[in-house]
C-alpha positions as a Python dict, from the first residue, in 0.01 Angstrom:
ca = {
    (1, 'M'): (0, 0, 0),
    (2, 'F'): (336, -39, -173),
    (3, 'P'): (419, -412, -219),
    (4, 'E'): (667, -541, 38),
    (5, 'R'): (903, -669, -230),
    (6, 'F'): (966, -308, -340),
    (7, 'S'): (1054, -186, 10),
    (8, 'N'): (1427, -225, -57),
    (9, 'L'): (1415, -45, -390),
    (10, 'P'): (1692, 219, -398),
    (11, 'P'): (1613, 582, -481),
    (12, 'Y'): (1632, 650, -854),
    (13, 'A'): (1968, 799, -952),
    (14, 'F'): (1862, 1141, -1076),
    (15, 'P'): (1630, 1249, -792),
    (16, 'R'): (1909, 1132, -562),
    (17, 'L'): (2156, 1350, -752),
    (18, 'R'): (1927, 1652, -723),
    (19, 'A'): (1907, 1599, -347),
    (20, 'L'): (2288, 1593, -331),
    (21, 'L'): (2359, 1897, -547),
    (22, 'D'): (2066, 2132, -570),
    (23, 'M'): (2099, 2286, -224),
    (24, 'H'): (2439, 2419, -335),
    (25, 'E'): (2516, 2696, -582),
    (26, 'P'): (2708, 2590, -893),
    (27, 'G'): (3062, 2721, -916),
    (28, 'G'): (3029, 2824, -1280),
    (29, 'P'): (2813, 2792, -1591),
    (30, 'V'): (2606, 2475, -1554),
    (31, 'L'): (2707, 2188, -1780),
    (32, 'H'): (2505, 1864, -1762),
    (33, 'M'): (2718, 1553, -1812),
    (34, 'T'): (2496, 1314, -1619),
    (35, 'I'): (2221, 1159, -1828),
    (36, 'G'): (2279, 955, -2142),
    (37, 'E'): (2046, 1156, -2364),
    (38, 'P'): (2199, 1193, -2712),
    (39, 'K'): (2231, 1551, -2837),
    (40, 'H'): (2358, 1499, -3191),
    (41, 'A'): (2118, 1581, -3474),
    (42, 'F'): (1896, 1307, -3612),
    (43, 'P'): (1844, 1275, -3991),
    (44, 'E'): (1661, 1572, -4144),
    (45, 'W'): (1441, 1347, -4360),
    (46, 'I'): (1262, 1207, -4056),
    (47, 'G'): (1025, 1503, -4047),
    (48, 'Q'): (913, 1438, -4403),
    (49, 'I'): (843, 1071, -4336),
    (50, 'L'): (645, 1161, -4026),
    (51, 'A'): (440, 1418, -4219),
    (52, 'E'): (368, 1174, -4501),
    (53, 'N'): (229, 922, -4254),
    (54, 'I'): (55, 1154, -4009),
    (55, 'A'): (-286, 1000, -4087),
    (56, 'G'): (-167, 685, -3914),
    (57, 'F'): (-242, 847, -3579),
    (58, 'N'): (-606, 782, -3663),
    (59, 'R'): (-561, 404, -3641),
    (60, 'Y'): (-467, 156, -3372),
    (61, 'P'): (-125, 12, -3459),
    (62, 'P'): (-74, -364, -3482),
    (63, 'N'): (34, -515, -3152),
    (64, 'E'): (327, -703, -3305),
    (65, 'G'): (448, -415, -3523),
    (66, 'T'): (399, -363, -3894),
    (67, 'P'): (537, -626, -4133),
    (68, 'E'): (749, -356, -4295),
    (69, 'L'): (915, -252, -3969),
    (70, 'R'): (983, -610, -3866),
    (71, 'A'): (1135, -676, -4209),
    (72, 'A'): (1358, -368, -4177),
    (73, 'I'): (1481, -490, -3838),
    (74, 'R'): (1539, -840, -3976),
    (75, 'D'): (1744, -698, -4261),
    (76, 'W'): (1949, -481, -4024),
    (77, 'L'): (2028, -780, -3802),
    (78, 'A'): (2139, -975, -4108),
    (79, 'R'): (2367, -693, -4225),
    (80, 'R'): (2506, -615, -3881),
    (81, 'Y'): (2544, -960, -3728),
    (82, 'G'): (2504, -1209, -4012),
    (83, 'V'): (2204, -1379, -3848),
    (84, 'T'): (1887, -1475, -4035),
    (85, 'L'): (1565, -1446, -3835),
    (86, 'D'): (1199, -1492, -3917),
    (87, 'A'): (1053, -1141, -3908),
    (88, 'E'): (709, -1272, -3816),
    (89, 'T'): (800, -1497, -3525),
    (90, 'Q'): (1140, -1382, -3394),
    (91, 'I'): (1121, -1001, -3385),
    (92, 'M'): (893, -760, -3200),
    (93, 'P'): (920, -379, -3206),
    (94, 'L'): (918, -210, -2867),
    (95, 'N'): (847, 130, -2713),
    (96, 'G'): (1219, 162, -2645),
    (97, 'T'): (1430, -104, -2479),
    (98, 'R'): (1316, -17, -2125),
    (99, 'E'): (968, -156, -2201),
    (100, 'G'): (1112, -478, -2335),
    (101, 'L'): (1372, -529, -2064),
    (102, 'Y'): (1106, -488, -1796),
    (103, 'N'): (837, -699, -1962),
    (104, 'A'): (1082, -978, -2043),
    (105, 'G'): (1090, -1061, -1673),
    (106, 'M'): (711, -1054, -1655),
    (107, 'A'): (675, -1277, -1960),
    (108, 'L'): (964, -1520, -1916),
    (109, 'C'): (1043, -1569, -1549),
    (110, 'P'): (881, -1878, -1390),
    (111, 'E'): (722, -1859, -1045),
    (112, 'A'): (971, -2113, -911),
    (113, 'K'): (1279, -2302, -1025),
    (114, 'R'): (1428, -2614, -870),
    (115, 'G'): (1170, -2586, -594),
    (116, 'G'): (1275, -2237, -483),
    (117, 'K'): (1245, -1870, -566),
    (118, 'P'): (1387, -1803, -913),
    (119, 'V'): (1706, -1602, -940),
    (120, 'V'): (1761, -1314, -1180),
    (121, 'L'): (2126, -1226, -1238),
    (122, 'M'): (2239, -876, -1326),
    (123, 'P'): (2565, -683, -1351),
    (124, 'N'): (2659, -438, -1078),
    (125, 'P'): (2655, -145, -1171),
    (126, 'F'): (2329, -200, -1358),
    (127, 'Y'): (2040, -38, -1541),
    (128, 'Q'): (1771, 3, -1275),
    (129, 'V'): (1496, -160, -1483),
    (130, 'Y'): (1668, -499, -1443),
    (131, 'L'): (1612, -486, -1068),
    (132, 'V'): (1254, -362, -1088),
    (133, 'S'): (1165, -636, -1335),
    (134, 'A'): (1306, -902, -1103),
    (135, 'L'): (1123, -763, -801),
    (136, 'S'): (797, -738, -996),
    (137, 'V'): (791, -1115, -1046),
    (138, 'A'): (901, -1186, -687),
    (139, 'A'): (1235, -1325, -807),
    (140, 'E'): (1561, -1297, -615),
    (141, 'P'): (1796, -1041, -774),
    (142, 'V'): (2161, -1140, -756),
    (143, 'F'): (2411, -862, -822),
    (144, 'V'): (2740, -967, -979),
    (145, 'N'): (3008, -702, -946),
    (146, 'A'): (3163, -582, -1270),
    (147, 'T'): (3501, -436, -1177),
    (148, 'G'): (3840, -380, -1328),
    (149, 'D'): (3938, -729, -1213),
    (150, 'T'): (3666, -881, -1433),
    (151, 'G'): (3716, -647, -1729),
    (152, 'H'): (3417, -438, -1611),
    (153, 'L'): (3181, -719, -1711),
    (154, 'P'): (3010, -954, -1464),
    (155, 'D'): (3169, -1297, -1427),
    (156, 'F'): (2865, -1520, -1378),
    (157, 'T'): (3085, -1830, -1387),
    (158, 'R'): (3204, -1752, -1032),
    (159, 'L'): (2858, -1809, -886),
    (160, 'S'): (2779, -2128, -699),
    (161, 'P'): (2613, -2417, -885),
    (162, 'E'): (2318, -2388, -644),
    (163, 'T'): (2258, -2025, -744),
    (164, 'L'): (2302, -2099, -1113),
    (165, 'D'): (2059, -2391, -1096),
    (166, 'R'): (1790, -2154, -962),
    (167, 'T'): (1871, -1887, -1219),
    (168, 'A'): (1588, -1816, -1463),
    (169, 'L'): (1717, -1502, -1633),
    (170, 'A'): (2049, -1321, -1665),
    (171, 'Y'): (2067, -958, -1773),
    (172, 'I'): (2387, -844, -1941),
    (173, 'C'): (2467, -508, -2101),
    (174, 'S'): (2729, -499, -2378),
    (175, 'P'): (2863, -246, -2455),
    (176, 'A'): (2835, -187, -2083),
    (177, 'N'): (2669, 112, -1923),
    (178, 'P'): (2853, 282, -1754),
    (179, 'Q'): (3198, 133, -1813),
    (180, 'G'): (3204, 102, -2193),
    (181, 'A'): (3340, -254, -2179),
    (182, 'V'): (3251, -493, -2463),
    (183, 'A'): (3185, -867, -2433),
    (184, 'D'): (3409, -1048, -2680),
    (185, 'P'): (3319, -1378, -2851),
    (186, 'D'): (3485, -1584, -2576),
    (187, 'Y'): (3282, -1406, -2309),
    (188, 'W'): (2957, -1475, -2495),
    (189, 'R'): (3051, -1839, -2560),
    (190, 'D'): (3124, -1897, -2191),
    (191, 'L'): (2801, -1729, -2082),
    (192, 'I'): (2586, -1912, -2337),
    (193, 'A'): (2743, -2244, -2242),
    (194, 'L'): (2672, -2165, -1875),
    (195, 'A'): (2310, -2084, -1961),
    (196, 'E'): (2276, -2408, -2155),
    (197, 'K'): (2421, -2608, -1865),
    (198, 'H'): (2198, -2450, -1599),
    (199, 'D'): (1896, -2380, -1822),
    (200, 'F'): (1846, -2005, -1797),
    (201, 'K'): (1778, -1732, -2052),
    (202, 'I'): (2017, -1448, -2137),
    (203, 'L'): (1863, -1103, -2183),
    (204, 'A'): (2127, -908, -2376),
    (205, 'D'): (2088, -530, -2359),
    (206, 'E'): (2280, -412, -2666),
    (207, 'C'): (2143, -59, -2702),
    (208, 'Y'): (2494, 96, -2722),
    (209, 'S'): (2613, -144, -2992),
    (210, 'E'): (2651, 117, -3268),
    (211, 'I'): (2869, 363, -3077),
    (212, 'Y'): (3212, 207, -3071),
    (213, 'R'): (3580, 263, -3137),
    (214, 'G'): (3742, 35, -3389),
    (215, 'T'): (3585, -309, -3426),
    (216, 'P'): (3204, -337, -3411),
    (217, 'P'): (3100, -522, -3093),
    (218, 'V'): (2999, -881, -3149),
    (219, 'G'): (2637, -964, -3065),
    (220, 'A'): (2489, -1231, -2840),
    (221, 'L'): (2262, -1373, -3111),
    (222, 'Q'): (2555, -1383, -3350),
    (223, 'V'): (2761, -1601, -3116),
    (224, 'A'): (2464, -1815, -3012),
    (225, 'N'): (2390, -1884, -3378),
    (226, 'E'): (2752, -1979, -3446),
    (227, 'M'): (2745, -2216, -3146),
    (228, 'G'): (2420, -2381, -3252),
    (229, 'A'): (2268, -2293, -2913),
    (230, 'D'): (1900, -2335, -2832),
    (231, 'P'): (1723, -2051, -3020),
    (232, 'E'): (1530, -1971, -2701),
    (233, 'R'): (1849, -1925, -2499),
    (234, 'V'): (1917, -1560, -2592),
    (235, 'A'): (1699, -1253, -2645),
    (236, 'V'): (1859, -927, -2756),
    (237, 'F'): (1730, -571, -2712),
    (238, 'H'): (1816, -279, -2938),
    (239, 'S'): (1704, 81, -2968),
    (240, 'L'): (1716, 382, -3199),
    (241, 'S'): (1780, 615, -2904),
    (242, 'K'): (2159, 599, -2909),
    (243, 'R'): (2219, 462, -3261),
    (244, 'S'): (2017, 735, -3432),
    (245, 'N'): (1986, 1013, -3169),
    (246, 'L'): (1613, 950, -3131),
    (247, 'P'): (1549, 896, -2758),
    (248, 'G'): (1207, 1061, -2788),
    (249, 'L'): (1091, 827, -3065),
    (250, 'R'): (1075, 543, -2810),
    (251, 'S'): (1151, 281, -3070),
    (252, 'G'): (1344, -39, -3021),
    (253, 'F'): (1300, -412, -3062),
    (254, 'V'): (1350, -751, -2904),
    (255, 'A'): (1468, -1050, -3107),
    (256, 'G'): (1498, -1413, -3000),
    (257, 'G'): (1341, -1755, -3024),
    (258, 'P'): (980, -1793, -3146),
    (259, 'Q'): (853, -1908, -2806),
    (260, 'T'): (1024, -1615, -2631),
    (261, 'I'): (875, -1360, -2870),
    (262, 'A'): (530, -1523, -2855),
    (263, 'R'): (524, -1491, -2476),
    (264, 'I'): (633, -1126, -2484),
    (265, 'Q'): (373, -1052, -2752),
    (266, 'Q'): (101, -1220, -2549),
    (267, 'L'): (183, -1004, -2248),
    (268, 'R'): (159, -692, -2463),
    (269, 'N'): (-187, -802, -2583),
    (270, 'Y'): (-306, -738, -2229),
    (271, 'A'): (-64, -490, -2074),
    (272, 'G'): (132, -304, -2338),
    (273, 'A'): (105, -40, -2605),
    (274, 'P'): (256, -73, -2954),
    (275, 'L'): (437, 213, -3123),
    (276, 'P'): (202, 450, -3316),
    (277, 'L'): (193, 383, -3691),
    (278, 'P'): (363, 709, -3802),
    (279, 'L'): (651, 637, -3564),
    (280, 'Q'): (678, 281, -3695),
    (281, 'K'): (714, 422, -4047),
    (282, 'V'): (994, 649, -3925),
    (283, 'A'): (1167, 359, -3748),
    (284, 'E'): (1139, 143, -4059),
    (285, 'K'): (1337, 397, -4263),
    (286, 'V'): (1587, 470, -3988),
    (287, 'W'): (1683, 104, -3942),
    (288, 'A'): (1746, 87, -4317),
    (289, 'D'): (1992, 379, -4322),
    (290, 'E'): (2354, 352, -4202),
    (291, 'R'): (2498, 679, -4325),
    (292, 'H'): (2366, 883, -4032),
    (293, 'V'): (2492, 616, -3791),
    (294, 'E'): (2843, 641, -3931),
    (295, 'E'): (2833, 1022, -3902),
    (296, 'N'): (2711, 992, -3544),
    (297, 'R'): (2987, 748, -3456),
    (298, 'A'): (3249, 985, -3599),
    (299, 'L'): (3129, 1265, -3371),
    (300, 'Y'): (3166, 1042, -3067),
    (301, 'A'): (3513, 935, -3187),
    (302, 'E'): (3621, 1299, -3170),
    (303, 'K'): (3502, 1322, -2810),
    (304, 'F'): (3667, 991, -2718),
    (305, 'A'): (3991, 1142, -2849),
    (306, 'L'): (3937, 1453, -2635),
    (307, 'A'): (3889, 1237, -2327),
    (308, 'D'): (4206, 1041, -2398),
    (309, 'R'): (4405, 1361, -2447),
    (310, 'I'): (4274, 1541, -2140),
    (311, 'L'): (4242, 1249, -1896),
    (312, 'G'): (4455, 973, -2044),
    (313, 'D'): (4735, 1001, -1787),
    (314, 'V'): (4501, 1000, -1487),
    (315, 'P'): (4584, 690, -1277),
    (316, 'G'): (4316, 428, -1334),
    (317, 'Y'): (4171, 594, -1644),
    (318, 'T'): (4036, 338, -1891),
    (319, 'A'): (3944, 448, -2241),
    (320, 'P'): (3597, 309, -2314),
    (321, 'E'): (3567, 60, -2600),
    (322, 'A'): (3212, 168, -2679),
    (323, 'G'): (2911, 361, -2555),
    (324, 'F'): (2937, 730, -2466),
    (325, 'F'): (3023, 733, -2096),
    (326, 'L'): (3346, 773, -1904),
    (327, 'W'): (3380, 572, -1582),
    (328, 'L'): (3633, 782, -1398),
    (329, 'P'): (3813, 669, -1081),
    (330, 'V'): (3788, 896, -774),
    (331, 'D'): (3825, 847, -400),
    (332, 'D'): (3452, 890, -340),
    (333, 'G'): (3193, 946, -613),
    (334, 'E'): (2951, 1158, -409),
    (335, 'A'): (3225, 1381, -271),
    (336, 'A'): (3376, 1423, -618),
    (337, 'A'): (3041, 1510, -779),
    (338, 'L'): (2965, 1766, -509),
    (339, 'K'): (3312, 1923, -529),
    (340, 'L'): (3289, 1946, -907),
    (341, 'W'): (2944, 2110, -891),
    (342, 'R'): (3037, 2361, -624),
    (343, 'E'): (3365, 2460, -788),
    (344, 'T'): (3286, 2444, -1161),
    (345, 'G'): (2912, 2393, -1229),
    (346, 'V'): (2980, 2063, -1409),
    (347, 'R'): (2723, 1801, -1316),
    (348, 'V'): (2822, 1431, -1311),
    (349, 'L'): (2671, 1118, -1157),
    (350, 'P'): (2826, 937, -857),
    (351, 'G'): (2895, 577, -955),
    (352, 'A'): (2733, 438, -641),
    (353, 'Y'): (2396, 565, -764),
    (354, 'L'): (2413, 302, -1038),
    (355, 'S'): (2510, 5, -822),
    (356, 'R'): (2428, -182, -503),
    (357, 'G'): (2636, -277, -205),
    (358, 'T'): (2728, -646, -183),
    (359, 'E'): (2949, -854, 47),
    (360, 'A'): (3237, -744, -174),
    (361, 'G'): (3140, -377, -142),
    (362, 'N'): (2974, -128, -375),
    (363, 'P'): (3167, -133, -704),
    (364, 'G'): (3049, 217, -799),
    (365, 'T'): (3164, 404, -489),
    (366, 'G'): (3504, 499, -628),
    (367, 'Y'): (3378, 628, -964),
    (368, 'I'): (3183, 902, -1136),
    (369, 'R'): (2996, 856, -1464),
    (370, 'V'): (3043, 1128, -1725),
    (371, 'A'): (2824, 1140, -2038),
    (372, 'L'): (2991, 1260, -2359),
    (373, 'V'): (2666, 1367, -2524),
    (374, 'A'): (2708, 1748, -2533),
    (375, 'P'): (2857, 1923, -2838),
    (376, 'K'): (3233, 1890, -2879),
    (377, 'D'): (3321, 2236, -2745),
    (378, 'E'): (3108, 2190, -2434),
    (379, 'T'): (3249, 1841, -2382),
    (380, 'E'): (3605, 1973, -2403),
    (381, 'R'): (3525, 2244, -2150),
    (382, 'G'): (3366, 1995, -1913),
    (383, 'L'): (3649, 1744, -1938),
    (384, 'T'): (3907, 2017, -1882),
    (385, 'Q'): (3723, 2134, -1570),
    (386, 'I'): (3693, 1777, -1442),
    (387, 'R'): (4065, 1732, -1494),
    (388, 'G'): (4162, 2050, -1313),
    (389, 'C'): (3915, 2015, -1027),
    (390, 'L'): (3952, 1647, -944),
    (391, 'Y'): (4295, 1544, -1069),
    (392, 'G'): (4508, 1859, -1094),
    (393, 'S'): (4646, 2030, -1401),
    (394, 'K'): (4783, 1811, -1674),
    (395, 'E'): (5163, 1799, -1672),
    (396, 'Q'): (5321, 1939, -1985),
}
């Protein structure tokens, strides 16, 4: 029997989208702009590295990752954020960030805090794995709306001291999915200080960190290190899926304090599966190369510019700082997605499918999420059809 604590779990976004759209005929050639699956080419040399290490499939990989991969991740963190970590005790490779974000709750959340059920904070809208992780450990999920009024990031400082005192973990995504907002140094300093005061851990989902416009987003570990915060206060999660167009490689990592990493590693000893050795060799080389990342970022910059040109004068349009989604304002996300599908064949995701209703309402209801992952010509066609169908022709 399904555990009672999962009875309130919302339908997953994409089956829900199929139920909304698939009974209707598309109004034109189908163009998928829903899922954040990168479509740019990954480096050609990856195939050669995989072939050279194919014999590694004949061996069980080390649970904690190879020393070479952990060293490559350590070196990348030093180059990117200026932080120095111990590759042996502060870094663990993951099968993508989803594995780590889920298992962090299992490994780090206490059974009780301050004599009550522990609280797990998360932004709203949110990545669904945050909620499932909280429910899996019988914690109380608390959704904190991330709206235009809060810069599309959750303002955890507005919560009551009683809630914060029971908080064990706080998930935060920066750059944010779906809004593209970036936490600046002041935001991180305030959140880390709040976590220090109320003794909770920050789980920073930074998987979109390398797709940005202008200034590279600051990282949570970077700010925590500058503040001299408790090394166990922050754990960060990164992936090669978006950075390197390798969603099928399922390679990411978690980095944080030695005790945090030891607990996550111990859980994997019993309930996880490390990345196969040939894939670890690929990941090692990919983390060490920045040229392909810069080329990837330039392709997204071209599509950001298209979005600004085609949709920039739409009331409420906000150009994303980072990531590869548009968070477009509409009267009703479901109605807009259905209209767009029936009239043009363009497929987008209603914002409410990524968020939960709270006392303050559902912050996703008046939005659609549009992924800019298709080639440039397809993206331009899709954005032009979105503009004409939902907002009217652009005034000349």
